[in-house]
C-alpha positions in Angstrom: -7.3 -3.3 -15.8 -4.7 -2.7 -18.7 -1.6 -4.3 -17.9 0.1 -0.6 -18.3 -2.0 0.8 -16.0 -1.2 -1.5 -13.2 2.5 -1.2 -13.5 1.8 2.5 -13.1 -0.3 2.0 -10.1 3.1 -0.5 -8.9 5.8 2.2 -9.7 3.9 5.0 -7.7 3.2 3.0 -4.7 6.6 1.7 -4.6 8.3 4.9 -5.0 5.7 6.6 -3.1 6.4 4.1 -0.1 10.0 4.5 -0.5 10.0 8.3 -0.1 7.9 7.9 3.0 10.4 5.8 5.0 8.3 2.3 4.1 8.4 -0.6 2.3 5.4 -2.6 0.6 5.4 -6.7 1.7 3.5 -8.6 -0.7 1.4 -8.5 -3.9 0.8 -5.2 -5.2 -1.5 -7.1 -7.4 -3.5 -8.5 -4.5 -2.8 -8.4 -1.2 0.2 -6.5 0.8 1.3 -4.6 3.7 3.3 -1.4 4.6 6.4 -2.0 6.5 8.2 0.6 8.3 12.2 1.1 7.3 12.6 4.2 8.9 11.9 4.3 13.0 8.1 5.8 13.2 7.2 6.2 9.7 4.1 4.2 10.0 2.6 6.6 12.7 0.5 8.6 10.9 -1.2 5.1 9.6 -1.6 3.5 12.5 -5.0 5.1 13.5 -6.3 4.7 10.4 -5.3 0.9 9.9 -6.8 0.4 13.6 -10.0 1.3 12.2 -10.3 -2.1 10.4 -10.8 -5.4 11.9 -7.7 -7.3 12.7 -7.4 -9.5 9.9 -8.0 -6.9 7.6 -4.6 -4.6 8.9 -2.3 -6.6 7.5 -4.3 -7.4 4.1 -4.2 -3.7 2.1 -5.0 -4.1 -1.7 -5.7 -1.2 -4.0 -8.7 -1.2 -6.1 -8.2 1.7 -9.1 -11.4 3.0 -10.4 -12.3 2.8 -14.0 -11.4 5.2 -16.5 -14.0 7.9 -17.3 
């Protein structure tokens, strides 16, 4: 991954999480978790997160697809 591409992805995720009432806890280049800063902000994600094994729910990561 090129440095500029990673920075764009990190900026997007940071901005988007703020807009939906959540914050990123951890390292966007590694593992992170989403935390609600507004009441019930995580509710739409709970069903999806609960489909993962418990040990993975707080270890989210981003894998950018290769450029085509």
